[in-house]
Structure formats: C-alpha cells, structure tokens
N, C-alpha and C positions, 0 to 999 in steps of 0.2 A: 328763243332763237330770233335773231335779227334777219329780216328779209330786205334786200335791196330791190327796188322796183323801178324799171326803166321803160320809157316810151318816147320815141321821136319820129313816129310814122306820119304825123300830120303837121299842122302849123304850130302846135304847142310842144314845148319841152316838158316832160313829166318825169320827175325823180321823186321817189317815195321811200320811206323807211318804215318797215313794220316790225312789230315785236309780238311774238306768239299769236300771230293772226290778226293783230290790230294795227291800224295805221297810226303811227305816232308822229310823223312829220311828212310834209309834202311840199315840193316846189313845182309850180305849174304856171307857165306863162307863155304868151305868144313869142315864138322865137324862129320864125320862118327863115330858112336857109342859114341859120346860125347855130343849129343844134350841134354840129361837129365842133364848134369853138366852145360851146357852153356846157356840154354834157359832163365832161370830166371835172371842171371847176364846181359845178353844182353838186356832183356826187361828193367831192371833197368837202364842200360847204355843209351838206346835210349830215355827213358823218362827224365833222368837227363840231357843229352846233349841238350834237347829241352825245359828244364825248365817246365816240365809237371808232375803233380802229378797223381798217378794211378787213383785217384777219378775223374780226368778230362776226362778219357776215356769214350766215349759215345757209342761205339760199338766195337765188336770183330769180326774179319774175320779170318777163320781158314780152313785148309785143313783137310779132314776126311779120306783120303786114296783113292786108295790103296797105299801101300808102305811098308816100313820096319815095322814089327809088333810092335816093341817097339817105333820106331820113330813116327808112327801115333798117338800112345797114349800120347806122351809127350805134343805136342802142343794142342791136343784135350782136354786133362785133364786140362791144364792151362786155356784154353779158357772157358771151362765149369765153372771153379771156378770163374774166373773174371766175367763172365756173370751173374752167380748166385749171387755172393756177392755184385756186384755193381748194380744188377737188370737192366742190359743193354741188348740190342739186340745182337744176335750172328748170323752170316752168315757163312754157311759151304759149301765148294766146293770140288769137285773131285780134287785130286792131279794131275790127268792127264789133266783135263780141264785147270787148271791154267798155264800149260806149253805152251798152244796154241799161235800161231801167228795169230792174228785175221784177218789179211789181206790175208791169204792163207789157203788152205786146209792143215791141220796139222796132221801128224802122231805123236802122243804123247807117249813117252816111259819112263819107269822106270825099272831098273834092278830088277827082282824078284828072282834072284839067280837060281841055278840048271838048267842053260841053258834055262831060261824062262824070259819073260818080261811082265810087266803090259802094256797094249796096248789099245789105243783108237784112233779114228780118228774124228776130229772136223772140222766144217766149220762154221765160225762166231758164235761160242758158241753152235752150234747145233751138236749133235752126228750123225756122219755117221755110225760109229761103236762104240757102248757103251763100257765102261770100261770092260776089260776082261783080261785073261791071256793066252799067246800063247808061243810056243817054239820060240827060237831065229831063228831057220831055217824058221819057218812060217813068222816071222817078216821080215826077209831079202827077202823072196819071195814077200811079199806084197809090200815092198819098191821098188823092181824091177818092179813090175806091175804098180806102180803109181809114175813115175819119176817126175811128176809135183807137187807132194805134198812136203811140207817142213817137215823135221824131227825135232822134238822138244824134248828137254830133254838132260840129261847127258848120251850120248850114246857111250862113250869111250869103254865100255865093249863089244860093238859090232864092234869096229874098224870103226865106222861111225861118221862123224862129224855132230853134231846136234846143233840147235839153243838153246841157253840158254836165254830165255826171263825172264823179271823180274816177279817172282811169286807174289810179293807184289803189283806191279802196276796192274797186271792182275786181282788180287782179287778185287781191288778197281773198276776196269772197269766192272767187272762182277756183282758187288753187286746190287741186286734187290730183290723184294719180293719172287721170286722163290726160293732163297737160304736162306731165313730167317728161322731160327729154331723156330718152334712154341712153343716147350716145351724143355728147355735146359736139363732137367733131362732125356729125352728120346733120346738125341743125341748119336749116336753110330758110331763107326769107320766102314769103308769098308775095308775088308782085301782081299777078292777074293781067298785066299788060305785056305785050311783046316789046 
C-alpha cells in the first residue's frame, strides 16, 4: 500500500511517498511562505516520478501542528481532502514529535517567532514534556540543564545546531492506531498560540 506523507508546519516543505511502511521517495527543502504554492506541484511530481496515480494512495500521513498558522493548514487541508475524496485512512502527528531522534531523549523545537519556540521533549515517542510554547530564554536554560538530550529541529534561529531528522521517515515509523483519525471531518490543527 502507498502512503502519501505531508508536512508544511515549519520552514521546510516535506512530501514523502511510502510503500508498505518504507519510505521510497521524499522531497524536502526550505520553502518558507511558499508551501501553499508548492505543495500540490510537489505531490504531483512525487507521484509522477514513481508512476503512481493519486487513486493508488492507500493512506495519508500528516502533521497537525504546532507551527506556522498558515503552514499547518496547507498540508492538513490537502490531507483531509485526499482522505475524504478517496475514502482512505489518515494518520495525524504532532509536528514536534516527528522531529524526534528515536534513539535519544530529544528536545524538539520549532520557531514560534516573537522570541518564543514550540517545545516538547520526547523519549521513544513518549512525551516527557508535552507540546507547549516557551520563551527562547527558557529553552536555552532547559538545554543547559539537559546536556545529554539531543536537540532536534531547525534551530538556527537560536544559534544552536540541531539534528534535522527525516520527518517523512519518522511519520512512517510512528504510524499506528493511536494516530489514526477516526473522523476526518473533525480533524483540527494544533496551534498553541492565540
């Protein structure tokens, strides 16, 4: 079965294609404020490059936030339309969780602007600290207090080097009943900001 994998919650556009739980193709590049223009063409490109019809997609995997207000809605809306029109399952994940390095306790970060970060800490897909928003000073203090944790995400805005793991691969690894959307019409984004 083919899986279409979508994420546009942060500065990167991520479109992936999985087959039977394995990532077979991935498009990932910085695309800040252009995800709405590029997501559909990149979906068409990845399907075309692999000689797959949209009707062959058997499931959708998508991030639901937190992240950029508009960015979160782009992938999520496309995923909802695909899942509804094709009557296929949709799996939805925290955009912080999919940044995790499964082998290490992970501080997962996304720039929330205004000197704040979306922040969570995970250990083997289990939250030590659930998705929240903190000031960048609080984040830096937490990092100092936990030097053995790996920092994951695009953290250049903090002048800290972070791991950039494959969001698409992580979503395939995470996929299980816990993340299955029961009713696609009720799926909503997680923003964390007012």
